[in-house]
Structure formats: structure tokens, C-alpha cells
C-alpha positions as CSV (number, residue, x, y, z in Angstrom):
1,X,-5.7,-8.8,25.5
2,X,-2.2,-9.9,24.2
3,X,-1.6,-13.0,26.4
4,X,-0.2,-15.5,26.8
5,X,3.0,-15.1,25.0
6,X,5.3,-17.6,23.5
7,X,9.0,-17.8,25.3
8,X,10.7,-14.1,24.4
9,X,13.5,-16.3,22.8
10,X,11.1,-17.2,19.9
11,X,9.6,-13.8,19.5
12,X,13.5,-12.4,19.3
13,X,14.2,-14.7,17.0
14,X,11.7,-14.0,14.5
15,X,12.1,-10.5,15.1
16,X,15.9,-10.6,13.8
17,X,15.1,-12.7,11.1
18,X,11.7,-10.1,10.1
19,X,14.1,-7.1,10.6
20,X,16.1,-8.6,7.5
21,X,13.5,-10.4,5.5
22,X,13.6,-9.6,1.7
23,X,9.8,-8.4,1.0
24,X,10.0,-10.3,-2.6
25,X,8.4,-13.1,-2.5
26,X,9.6,-15.6,-5.8
27,X,6.6,-17.3,-7.1
28,X,6.9,-20.7,-8.8
29,X,7.5,-21.2,-12.6
30,X,4.5,-22.5,-14.3
31,X,4.0,-26.1,-13.7
32,X,6.1,-26.0,-10.8
33,X,5.5,-29.7,-8.5
34,X,5.6,-28.8,-5.1
35,X,8.5,-29.8,-2.5
36,X,7.4,-32.2,-0.6
37,X,7.4,-32.3,3.1
38,X,9.4,-34.9,4.9
39,X,6.2,-37.4,4.4
40,X,6.0,-37.1,1.3
41,X,2.9,-35.0,1.6
42,X,2.8,-31.9,0.0
43,X,0.8,-28.2,-0.2
44,X,-1.6,-27.4,-2.5
45,X,-4.6,-25.0,-3.1
46,X,-7.2,-24.6,-5.3
47,X,-8.7,-21.8,-7.0
48,X,-10.6,-21.1,-4.0
49,X,-7.8,-21.4,-1.2
50,X,-7.4,-18.1,-0.4
51,X,-12.0,-18.1,0.2
52,X,-10.9,-20.8,2.6
53,X,-8.6,-18.8,4.6
54,X,-11.0,-16.4,4.7
55,X,-13.3,-18.6,6.0
56,X,-11.2,-20.1,8.3
57,X,-10.3,-17.4,10.3
58,X,-13.1,-14.9,9.8
59,X,-14.0,-15.7,13.5
60,X,-10.6,-14.4,14.5
61,X,-11.5,-10.8,14.1
62,X,-11.4,-10.6,17.6
63,X,-8.3,-11.3,19.0
64,X,-9.8,-12.4,22.1
65,X,-12.0,-15.7,20.2
66,X,-8.3,-16.8,18.8
67,X,-6.9,-16.6,21.7
68,X,-9.7,-18.4,23.2
69,X,-9.1,-21.2,20.7
70,X,-5.0,-22.0,21.2
71,X,-3.3,-18.3,19.4
72,X,-1.1,-17.2,21.1
73,X,1.1,-13.3,20.5
74,X,4.8,-14.8,19.4
75,X,5.5,-11.0,18.7
76,X,5.2,-8.2,19.7
77,X,4.0,-5.4,16.7
78,X,6.7,-5.1,13.5
79,X,7.0,-2.7,11.4
80,X,9.8,-0.8,9.5
81,X,10.6,1.0,6.4
82,X,9.0,-0.8,4.2
83,X,5.6,-1.3,6.3
84,X,4.5,-3.4,9.1
85,X,3.4,-7.0,10.0
86,X,1.9,-6.0,12.6
87,X,1.7,-8.4,15.9
88,X,1.8,-12.5,15.4
89,X,-0.4,-14.6,16.8
90,X,0.8,-18.3,16.6
91,X,-1.0,-21.7,17.0
92,X,1.8,-24.1,17.8
93,X,-0.6,-27.0,16.9
94,X,-0.4,-26.2,13.6
95,X,3.1,-26.2,13.5
96,X,3.3,-29.8,11.8
97,X,4.1,-29.5,8.6
98,X,1.1,-29.7,6.7
99,X,-0.5,-27.1,4.3
100,X,-4.0,-26.2,4.4
101,X,-4.9,-22.7,3.0
102,X,-8.0,-23.1,5.8
103,X,-5.7,-24.2,8.4
104,X,-2.4,-20.8,8.8
105,X,-0.4,-21.3,11.6
106,X,-0.1,-17.4,12.4
107,X,-2.8,-14.9,12.7
108,X,-1.3,-11.1,11.9
109,X,-3.1,-8.1,13.8
110,X,-2.5,-4.5,13.2
111,X,-3.2,-1.9,16.6
112,X,-5.8,0.5,15.7
113,X,-6.2,4.1,17.4
114,X,-9.4,2.4,19.5
115,X,-6.8,0.1,20.9
116,X,-8.0,-3.1,19.4
117,X,-6.1,-5.1,17.3
118,X,-7.3,-5.9,13.7
119,X,-6.9,-9.2,11.8
120,X,-4.9,-7.9,8.2
121,X,-3.3,-11.2,7.2
122,X,-2.8,-14.9,7.9
123,X,0.8,-16.3,7.5
124,X,1.6,-20.3,7.2
125,X,5.3,-21.4,8.6
126,X,6.7,-25.0,7.8
127,X,9.5,-26.0,10.5
128,X,12.7,-27.3,9.0
129,X,12.7,-30.2,9.5
130,X,9.5,-31.1,8.3
131,X,10.7,-29.8,4.4
132,X,13.3,-31.1,2.1
133,X,12.8,-27.8,1.1
134,X,10.9,-24.6,0.1
135,X,7.2,-25.7,0.1
136,X,4.2,-24.1,-2.5
137,X,1.2,-22.6,-1.8
138,X,-1.4,-20.5,-4.2
139,X,1.5,-20.6,-6.3
140,X,3.9,-19.2,-3.9
141,X,7.4,-20.7,-3.2
142,X,7.8,-20.4,1.0
143,X,11.3,-18.6,1.6
144,X,12.8,-19.0,4.7
145,X,12.3,-17.3,8.4
146,X,11.8,-18.1,12.1
147,X,11.0,-20.7,12.8
148,X,10.8,-21.9,9.3
149,X,9.8,-21.9,5.8
150,X,7.2,-18.6,5.8
151,X,4.1,-17.5,3.5
152,X,2.3,-14.0,4.2
153,X,-1.1,-14.1,2.7
154,X,-2.8,-10.5,3.3
155,X,-6.2,-11.8,3.2
156,X,-7.8,-9.1,5.4
157,X,-6.6,-5.5,4.1
158,X,-5.0,-4.7,0.9
159,X,-1.4,-4.8,0.1
160,X,-0.2,-2.7,-2.3
161,X,3.1,-4.3,-2.5
162,X,1.0,-7.9,-3.2
163,X,-0.9,-10.3,-1.4
164,X,1.9,-12.3,-0.4
165,X,4.7,-10.3,0.3
166,X,5.8,-10.0,3.8
167,X,5.8,-6.3,4.5
168,X,2.2,-4.1,3.6
169,X,3.0,-1.1,3.3
170,X,-0.6,0.2,5.4
171,X,0.4,-1.4,8.3
172,X,1.8,0.4,11.1
173,X,2.4,-0.4,14.7
174,X,1.9,3.5,15.3
175,X,-0.5,2.3,17.6
176,X,1.1,-0.2,19.3
């Protein structure tokens, strides 16, 4: 079940930018402050931020539940030479500039050989107009991508390229 979809134009923008994304996500220097959002808020996460992301998204291993809760398929399955990202499901109600480890704006799903989708990662997105510069979360600086500053966290599938890398060499769209 992969409905409903966001407009194809938005998906095309994300796909075109993803094709040119650098897989390395820079880390913020020790002691760096978080970039303020447009209204002065900053994103932060304690030591258990990744655990909070897992707890908050555990109910979405079944993509049907995510769709019922307002997540929509934003892209077709994305993979390439560096690995894959899978399908991006976005909750547009969360694209508000708030950074909360327990409220990622996107869920990433990998297609499996039995035709189901497997939850593999989350993505945090801050629209450009909600931030004066790249925000930080989990000690990681976001990087540019559509539809704003983005940060992946591979909380449900090991990524040998790193927890916060864009691409996961263990993710494929082979079964899409």
C-alpha cells in the first residue's frame, strides 16, 4: 500500500537533488552551538535521542499504520551506486521547523522480496525558510537537500557508511 502520494513535482525535486547528494555528512565541532531556527528555537537531543526516535517510530514498521497517521509516499524507491535510501514517506504536518528526535519528518522504507516495505531509517527536515543556516541534531550538522536542510538517521537498519550517512550500502530497490 503506497498511497496517497505528494505531488509528482515535489518528488522529482527530491530525486534530482538526491542523485547529486554527497554521502558524507559533516559533524559539528565539539562545543558548537545549534543553528537557530527562524524564530530563535534550536534543535537538540540528549544522550537518548536516537532511542527516542526508535520509540517514536516503532509503531510504523507497518507502512499502513504510517499512512493512517498522515504519512504520504513522497518519492519512489531511491538507490544508486552508493547504496539506497528506499521510499520516503513524509508527514507534511511536521515540516514546521521544529527539531524533535521523537518527531522525524520522514520515514524511509526498503522494499523486501515478499512485497512488503521494511522501515529502515528516519529523516529530519527543516525547510530553508525556517532556519538561518544548517541546524544540528545528534551532534550532526544538517546538509542541503530538498525540501530543506536534511539529516538521515539509520535507526532501524545498520549502515556501514555510518548512522547519519545519506546512503546505506545495505539498502536496495531491487524488489521495488
